[in-house]
C-alpha positions as CSV (number, residue, x, y, z in Angstrom):
1,M,0.0,0.0,0.0
2,H,3.1,2.3,-0.1
3,L,2.8,3.4,3.5
4,A,5.8,4.4,5.6
5,Q,7.1,1.6,7.8
6,A,6.3,3.5,11.0
7,I,2.7,3.8,9.9
8,V,2.5,0.1,9.0
9,I,3.8,-0.8,12.5
10,D,1.2,1.5,14.1
11,H,-1.7,0.1,12.1
12,C,-0.6,-3.5,12.9
13,A,-0.4,-2.8,16.6
14,G,-3.8,-1.1,16.5
15,I,-5.5,-3.9,14.7
16,R,-4.0,-6.5,17.1
17,R,-5.4,-4.5,20.0
18,V,-8.9,-4.6,18.5
19,F,-8.9,-8.3,17.9
20,R,-7.4,-9.0,21.3
21,R,-10.2,-7.1,23.1
22,M,-13.0,-8.6,20.9
23,Q,-11.4,-12.1,21.3
24,K,-12.1,-12.9,17.7
25,D,-10.1,-13.6,14.6
26,Y,-10.3,-11.0,11.9
27,H,-12.2,-13.2,9.5
28,E,-14.9,-13.8,12.2
29,V,-15.6,-10.2,12.9
30,T,-18.9,-8.7,11.7
31,K,-20.0,-5.0,11.2
32,E,-22.0,-5.3,14.4
33,D,-19.0,-6.5,16.3
34,L,-17.0,-3.5,15.1
35,R,-19.8,-1.1,15.8
36,D,-20.2,-2.5,19.3
37,Y,-16.5,-2.3,19.9
38,L,-16.3,1.4,18.8
39,F,-19.4,2.3,20.9
40,R,-17.7,1.0,24.0
41,F,-14.3,2.3,23.1
42,K,-15.5,5.9,22.6
43,Q,-16.9,6.1,26.1
44,N,-13.4,6.2,27.6
45,H,-11.3,7.7,24.9
46,A,-10.8,11.1,23.3
47,P,-12.2,11.8,19.8
48,A,-8.8,11.9,18.2
49,T,-8.0,8.4,19.7
50,V,-11.3,7.0,18.3
51,A,-10.5,8.5,14.9
52,G,-7.2,6.7,14.9
53,V,-8.9,3.4,15.5
54,I,-11.4,4.0,12.7
55,K,-8.6,4.9,10.4
56,T,-6.8,1.7,11.2
57,L,-10.0,-0.4,10.7
58,R,-10.5,1.3,7.3
59,V,-6.9,0.7,6.2
60,F,-7.1,-3.0,7.3
61,Y,-10.6,-4.0,6.1
62,R,-11.3,-1.7,3.2
63,D,-7.9,-1.1,1.7
64,F,-5.9,-4.2,2.6
65,L,-8.6,-7.0,2.8
66,G,-11.0,-5.5,0.2
67,C,-14.0,-5.7,2.6
68,P,-15.3,-2.1,2.5
69,E,-18.8,-3.1,3.6
70,L,-17.6,-3.7,7.1
71,V,-16.2,-0.2,7.8
72,D,-17.5,2.3,5.2
73,S,-20.4,3.4,7.3
74,F,-18.2,4.5,10.2
75,K,-17.8,8.2,10.5
76,F,-14.9,10.1,12.1
77,P,-15.9,11.9,15.3
78,H,-15.8,15.7,15.4
79,I,-12.5,16.9,16.9
80,P,-12.9,20.4,18.4
81,Y,-10.4,22.9,17.1
82,K,-7.9,24.1,19.7
83,P,-5.9,27.2,18.9
84,K,-2.2,26.5,18.9
85,V,-0.1,28.2,21.6
86,V,3.5,28.6,20.3
87,V,6.3,28.6,22.8
88,S,8.0,32.0,23.4
89,R,11.6,32.8,22.7
90,K,12.2,33.1,26.4
91,E,11.0,29.5,26.9
92,I,13.1,28.4,24.0
93,K,16.2,29.9,25.7
94,T,15.3,28.4,29.1
95,C,14.9,24.9,27.6
96,H,18.1,25.2,25.7
97,T,20.0,26.2,28.8
98,S,18.6,23.2,30.7
99,L,20.1,20.8,28.2
100,S,23.0,18.9,29.8
101,S,25.2,18.0,26.8
102,E,26.6,19.6,23.6
103,F,24.9,16.8,21.6
104,A,21.5,17.7,23.0
105,K,22.0,21.4,22.4
106,A,23.1,20.8,18.8
107,L,20.0,18.6,18.2
108,F,17.8,21.2,19.8
109,L,19.1,24.0,17.6
110,F,18.9,21.8,14.5
111,Y,15.2,21.2,15.1
112,A,14.4,24.8,15.9
113,S,16.2,26.3,12.9
114,S,15.2,23.6,10.2
115,G,11.5,22.9,10.9
116,L,12.0,19.2,10.2
117,R,10.1,16.4,11.9
118,K,11.5,14.3,14.7
119,G,12.1,11.2,12.6
120,E,13.5,13.2,9.6
121,V,16.3,14.6,11.7
122,L,17.1,11.4,13.6
123,S,17.4,9.5,10.3
124,L,19.6,12.0,8.5
125,S,23.0,10.8,7.4
126,V,26.0,13.0,7.0
127,E,25.6,12.5,3.2
128,D,22.2,14.2,3.4
129,I,23.9,17.5,4.4
130,D,25.6,20.1,2.3
131,F,27.6,21.7,5.1
132,K,29.0,24.4,2.9
133,K,25.4,25.7,2.1
134,R,23.9,24.5,5.4
135,M,21.4,22.6,3.2
136,I,19.5,19.5,4.3
137,I,18.1,17.1,1.7
138,P,16.0,14.5,3.6
139,N,15.9,11.1,1.8
140,N,13.9,9.1,4.3
141,H,10.2,9.1,3.1
142,Y,9.1,5.9,1.5
143,G,5.4,6.2,2.0
144,V,2.7,8.4,0.5
145,T,1.6,10.3,3.6
146,K,4.6,12.6,4.1
147,S,7.0,14.4,1.8
148,S,10.1,16.5,2.1
149,Y,12.0,18.9,-0.2
150,V,15.0,20.7,1.2
151,S,15.5,22.7,4.3
152,F,18.4,24.5,6.0
153,F,19.9,25.1,9.4
154,N,21.2,28.3,10.8
155,G,24.6,29.5,12.0
156,E,23.8,28.7,15.6
157,A,23.1,25.0,14.7
158,E,26.2,24.9,12.5
159,E,28.4,26.1,15.4
160,A,26.9,23.5,17.8
161,L,27.4,20.8,15.2
162,N,31.0,21.7,14.8
163,K,31.6,21.0,18.5
164,L,30.5,17.3,18.2
165,D,32.6,14.3,17.5
166,R,30.6,12.4,14.9
167,N,30.9,8.6,14.8
168,G,29.4,6.7,12.0
169,D,27.2,7.8,9.1
170,K,24.4,9.3,11.1
171,L,24.3,13.0,11.7
172,F,22.7,12.4,15.2
173,N,23.5,8.9,16.4
174,V,21.2,8.4,19.4
175,S,19.0,5.5,20.7
176,D,15.3,5.9,21.3
177,R,15.9,5.5,25.0
178,Q,18.7,8.1,25.1
179,Y,16.5,10.5,23.1
180,K,13.6,10.3,25.6
181,I,15.9,10.6,28.6
182,M,17.5,13.8,27.1
183,W,14.1,15.5,26.7
184,K,12.6,14.4,30.0
185,S,15.7,15.6,31.8
186,A,15.5,19.0,30.2
187,Q,11.8,19.2,30.9
188,R,12.4,18.4,34.6
189,R,15.1,21.1,34.9
190,S,13.2,23.8,33.0
191,G,9.7,23.0,34.0
192,L,8.7,23.4,30.3
193,H,7.3,20.7,28.0
194,I,9.2,21.5,24.8
195,T,9.5,18.7,22.1
196,A,10.7,18.4,18.5
197,K,7.1,19.0,17.4
198,R,6.8,22.3,19.4
199,L,10.1,23.5,18.0
200,R,8.8,22.8,14.5
201,D,5.7,24.9,15.4
202,W,8.0,27.7,16.6
203,F,10.0,27.6,13.4
204,C,6.9,28.1,11.3
205,Y,5.7,30.9,13.5
206,E,9.0,32.6,13.5
207,M,9.7,32.3,9.8
208,G,6.2,33.8,9.2
209,N,7.1,36.8,11.5
210,L,10.4,37.2,9.5
211,G,8.4,37.6,6.2
212,A,8.7,34.2,4.6
213,S,5.7,33.2,2.5
214,D,3.5,30.3,3.8
215,R,4.2,28.2,0.7
216,Y,8.0,28.4,1.3
217,I,7.6,27.6,5.0
218,D,5.6,24.6,4.0
219,A,8.4,23.6,1.6
220,F,11.0,23.8,4.4
221,C,8.8,21.7,6.6
222,G,8.1,19.1,3.9
223,R,4.3,19.8,3.6
224,T,2.5,19.1,0.4
225,P,1.5,22.4,-1.4
226,K,-2.1,23.3,-0.7
227,S,-3.1,26.0,-3.2
228,V,-2.9,25.9,-7.0
229,L,-0.4,28.8,-6.9
230,A,1.9,26.9,-4.4
231,R,1.5,23.6,-6.3
232,N,1.9,24.7,-9.9
233,Y,3.4,28.2,-10.1
234,T,6.0,28.3,-7.4
235,D,9.8,28.0,-7.9
236,Y,11.1,25.4,-5.4
237,N,14.6,25.4,-6.8
238,P,17.0,24.7,-3.9
239,E,19.0,27.8,-4.5
240,R,15.8,29.9,-4.5
241,L,14.8,28.3,-1.2
242,R,18.2,28.9,0.2
243,K,18.0,32.6,-0.6
244,I,14.5,32.8,1.1
245,Y,15.9,31.1,4.2
246,E,19.0,33.3,4.4
247,D,16.9,36.4,3.9
248,A,14.7,35.5,6.8
249,N,17.9,35.1,8.9
250,I,16.2,33.1,11.7
251,K,17.8,33.1,15.1
252,V,16.9,30.8,18.0
253,L,18.8,32.2,20.9
254,I,19.3,35.9,20.0
């Protein structure tokens, strides 16, 4: 189905949970079974969680097994819109100060100045980086749900990267356990819940404040162009994107 491996793993885990709770094999399940399961499930879970289960059921029964009659009638619950609150520069500085290693500080500045997703940064190899131009060319999306173009990192991140002793091909060689410990430790010291996702949000907000067009910010962040203008009549040449990024001159700690 051309889905990214991480999404496949999530769907497989989700469908296993459904069958385990219903205590039935997938070929024994009826529409009534699924409807009853969802009715009970939504009593104790948030709308977004319920929507995730419905999405998994659709992918499994409709798209993978070719049995759309079992799931096509299920509607996604309404998820109330919550205005996003972007972290302040003061909070960014506080969290950066609370990081205990040069490695963590470099990773933090790389996220904040590039706008890339958590997984994109962690999977980057040294070969994905043009250090002379401070250009990032992610090459790690094999599914159809996410994309990436090129992005960049600023001088602060470059200076932090130069302090690191890199071992191996990865730009940031860190285990999942070490990654979680690093962020939790910083959150405990600073009292702030700042993650890679929140740094990505801050990047978008800050680049907008600095005058960058929405369609170029989307390109830096690897989002699919939304408008006809952005999709068909915008120049995404890497050198053009580089000029736009450098003109914005984004700073994280200043």
